[in-house]
PLY file of the C-alpha trace (Angstrom):
ply
format ascii 1.0
element vertex 184
property float x
property float y
property float z
element edge 183
property int vertex1
property int vertex2
end_header
-128.64 -10.70 -69.96
-125.88 -9.43 -67.69
-125.88 -10.35 -64.02
-126.78 -7.68 -61.51
-124.34 -6.59 -58.80
-126.37 -8.57 -56.29
-126.25 -11.72 -58.42
-122.49 -11.41 -58.89
-122.02 -11.01 -55.14
-124.30 -13.99 -54.42
-122.30 -16.11 -56.85
-119.03 -15.02 -55.21
-120.35 -15.87 -51.74
-121.44 -19.32 -52.92
-117.98 -19.80 -54.44
-116.04 -18.87 -51.28
-118.38 -20.90 -49.05
-117.74 -23.91 -51.29
-113.97 -23.38 -51.08
-114.23 -23.08 -47.29
-116.33 -26.22 -46.89
-113.89 -28.20 -49.06
-110.86 -26.66 -47.29
-109.63 -25.94 -50.79
-106.03 -24.84 -51.41
-107.24 -22.83 -54.43
-106.11 -19.21 -54.41
-109.09 -16.86 -54.68
-109.18 -13.13 -55.38
-111.19 -10.48 -53.62
-111.88 -6.85 -54.44
-114.16 -4.14 -53.12
-115.56 -3.55 -49.64
-118.71 -5.65 -50.17
-116.69 -8.65 -51.29
-114.14 -8.17 -48.51
-116.92 -8.08 -45.92
-118.40 -11.33 -47.24
-115.01 -13.04 -47.33
-113.98 -11.95 -43.83
-117.30 -13.24 -42.51
-116.73 -16.65 -44.12
-113.17 -16.75 -42.80
-114.28 -15.97 -39.22
-117.11 -18.51 -39.48
-114.59 -21.21 -40.46
-111.99 -20.43 -37.80
-111.68 -22.91 -34.96
-109.16 -21.31 -32.63
-107.20 -18.19 -33.59
-107.29 -15.17 -35.87
-104.48 -12.66 -36.44
-105.14 -9.38 -38.25
-102.59 -6.83 -39.41
-104.29 -3.69 -40.70
-104.04 0.04 -41.08
-106.32 0.77 -38.14
-109.19 -1.71 -37.73
-111.44 0.93 -39.24
-115.23 0.80 -39.17
-115.69 1.45 -42.92
-115.18 -2.26 -43.61
-115.52 -3.95 -40.24
-118.98 -2.66 -39.29
-120.34 -3.65 -42.69
-122.50 -6.77 -42.64
-121.87 -9.65 -42.71
-118.32 -8.97 -41.39
-119.60 -7.20 -38.26
-121.98 -10.00 -37.29
-119.37 -12.69 -37.90
-116.78 -10.83 -35.81
-119.26 -10.41 -32.96
-120.16 -14.12 -33.11
-116.50 -15.08 -33.16
-115.77 -12.93 -30.10
-118.80 -14.34 -28.27
-116.96 -17.68 -28.11
-114.57 -17.32 -25.17
-112.43 -20.16 -26.47
-111.37 -18.24 -29.57
-108.33 -15.97 -29.76
-108.07 -12.71 -31.68
-104.90 -10.65 -32.02
-104.97 -7.39 -33.95
-101.91 -5.38 -34.95
-102.63 -1.88 -36.26
-100.46 0.66 -38.03
-102.42 3.61 -36.65
-104.46 4.27 -33.56
-106.70 6.77 -35.40
-109.77 4.51 -34.97
-108.96 3.60 -31.37
-112.36 4.72 -30.05
-114.50 3.66 -33.01
-116.96 0.75 -32.81
-114.59 -2.07 -33.92
-111.86 -1.19 -31.41
-114.46 -0.59 -28.72
-115.75 -4.13 -29.32
-112.22 -5.51 -28.95
-111.61 -3.46 -25.82
-114.89 -4.58 -24.20
-114.21 -8.22 -25.06
-110.62 -8.02 -23.84
-111.68 -6.41 -20.58
-114.56 -8.83 -20.03
-112.39 -11.90 -20.65
-109.31 -10.57 -18.87
-107.20 -13.51 -20.01
-105.20 -12.23 -22.99
-107.27 -14.13 -25.57
-108.19 -10.82 -27.22
-105.38 -8.31 -27.64
-104.66 -5.37 -29.91
-101.44 -3.47 -30.33
-99.79 -0.68 -32.31
-96.95 -1.88 -34.54
-93.56 -0.22 -34.22
-92.25 1.43 -37.36
-89.26 -0.92 -37.76
-91.56 -3.95 -37.52
-94.01 -2.40 -39.96
-91.16 -2.03 -42.44
-90.08 -5.65 -41.80
-93.59 -6.83 -42.62
-93.74 -4.79 -45.81
-90.25 -5.84 -46.94
-91.15 -9.47 -46.23
-94.19 -9.08 -48.51
-92.81 -7.45 -51.67
-92.10 -4.09 -50.01
-95.55 -2.57 -50.42
-98.14 -1.52 -47.85
-100.69 -4.22 -47.18
-103.16 -5.66 -44.71
-103.49 -9.34 -43.95
-105.40 -11.78 -41.82
-104.52 -15.35 -40.87
-107.10 -17.75 -39.49
-105.92 -20.78 -37.56
-102.77 -21.91 -39.39
-104.22 -22.55 -42.82
-106.53 -19.75 -44.01
-105.48 -16.25 -45.06
-106.42 -13.09 -46.87
-103.61 -10.79 -48.05
-104.79 -7.35 -49.11
-102.24 -5.89 -51.52
-104.36 -2.79 -52.30
-105.89 -1.62 -49.01
-107.69 1.36 -50.58
-109.46 -0.86 -53.12
-109.82 -3.82 -50.73
-108.07 -5.95 -53.38
-106.71 -9.19 -52.00
-106.03 -12.85 -52.55
-106.10 -15.78 -50.19
-106.91 -19.40 -49.56
-108.80 -21.65 -47.17
-105.97 -24.20 -47.03
-102.46 -22.87 -47.51
-100.18 -23.54 -44.57
-97.02 -22.31 -46.33
-98.32 -18.79 -46.97
-99.93 -18.74 -43.53
-96.62 -19.73 -41.94
-94.85 -16.75 -43.51
-97.60 -14.36 -42.44
-97.78 -15.80 -38.91
-94.03 -15.45 -38.49
-94.08 -11.80 -39.60
-97.11 -11.09 -37.44
-95.97 -12.83 -34.26
-92.54 -11.20 -34.36
-94.02 -7.71 -34.80
-96.79 -8.36 -32.27
-94.28 -9.39 -29.60
-92.58 -5.96 -29.88
-95.73 -3.88 -30.36
-97.15 -1.42 -27.90
-100.35 -2.47 -26.14
-103.30 -0.16 -26.70
-105.84 0.73 -24.03
0 1
1 2
2 3
3 4
4 5
5 6
6 7
7 8
8 9
9 10
10 11
11 12
12 13
13 14
14 15
15 16
16 17
17 18
18 19
19 20
20 21
21 22
22 23
23 24
24 25
25 26
26 27
27 28
28 29
29 30
30 31
31 32
32 33
33 34
34 35
35 36
36 37
37 38
38 39
39 40
40 41
41 42
42 43
43 44
44 45
45 46
46 47
47 48
48 49
49 50
50 51
51 52
52 53
53 54
54 55
55 56
56 57
57 58
58 59
59 60
60 61
61 62
62 63
63 64
64 65
65 66
66 67
67 68
68 69
69 70
70 71
71 72
72 73
73 74
74 75
75 76
76 77
77 78
78 79
79 80
80 81
81 82
82 83
83 84
84 85
85 86
86 87
87 88
88 89
89 90
90 91
91 92
92 93
93 94
94 95
95 96
96 97
97 98
98 99
99 100
100 101
101 102
102 103
103 104
104 105
105 106
106 107
107 108
108 109
109 110
110 111
111 112
112 113
113 114
114 115
115 116
116 117
117 118
118 119
119 120
120 121
121 122
122 123
123 124
124 125
125 126
126 127
127 128
128 129
129 130
130 131
131 132
132 133
133 134
134 135
135 136
136 137
137 138
138 139
139 140
140 141
141 142
142 143
143 144
144 145
145 146
146 147
147 148
148 149
149 150
150 151
151 152
152 153
153 154
154 155
155 156
156 157
157 158
158 159
159 160
160 161
161 162
162 163
163 164
164 165
165 166
166 167
167 168
168 169
169 170
170 171
171 172
172 173
173 174
174 175
175 176
176 177
177 178
178 179
179 180
180 181
181 182
182 183
């Protein structure tokens, strides 16, 4: 008998939690909003210090989906954790996810939560540094990442222990973030 959608998702969650607990260098794949939400939650739950996200607009269609939303809120509740978000568009600037970032940034007042709008030349540098195609990515600490190569389909790959790939993504992110325009 074929597995149900729920069973397949449960098996995937068990798989990524196992990879996370082992700090496995194995490259995993990820596709669909439900799977992306589960993976982002596990990534945030296993991040000790810093998360960097480069995305189209930090849109609520994925971010407010559970368990991602709960994990993000828990992550931001820890004042010792940093979150930097670089967006390509400010279309969702006053939607729930950006409002959460804004409230946290304003409450903390110490720069540990910051979000900015990428400049076009830096956006192009990021894309050309990653095979020339539009993408989203997230880096957690210096060893975990998720690179979304098909943002519309939420198709991605990543790892819970891959410093080399994370180093490339961090370099692209930090350079673009340093030039980006702060959002209010």
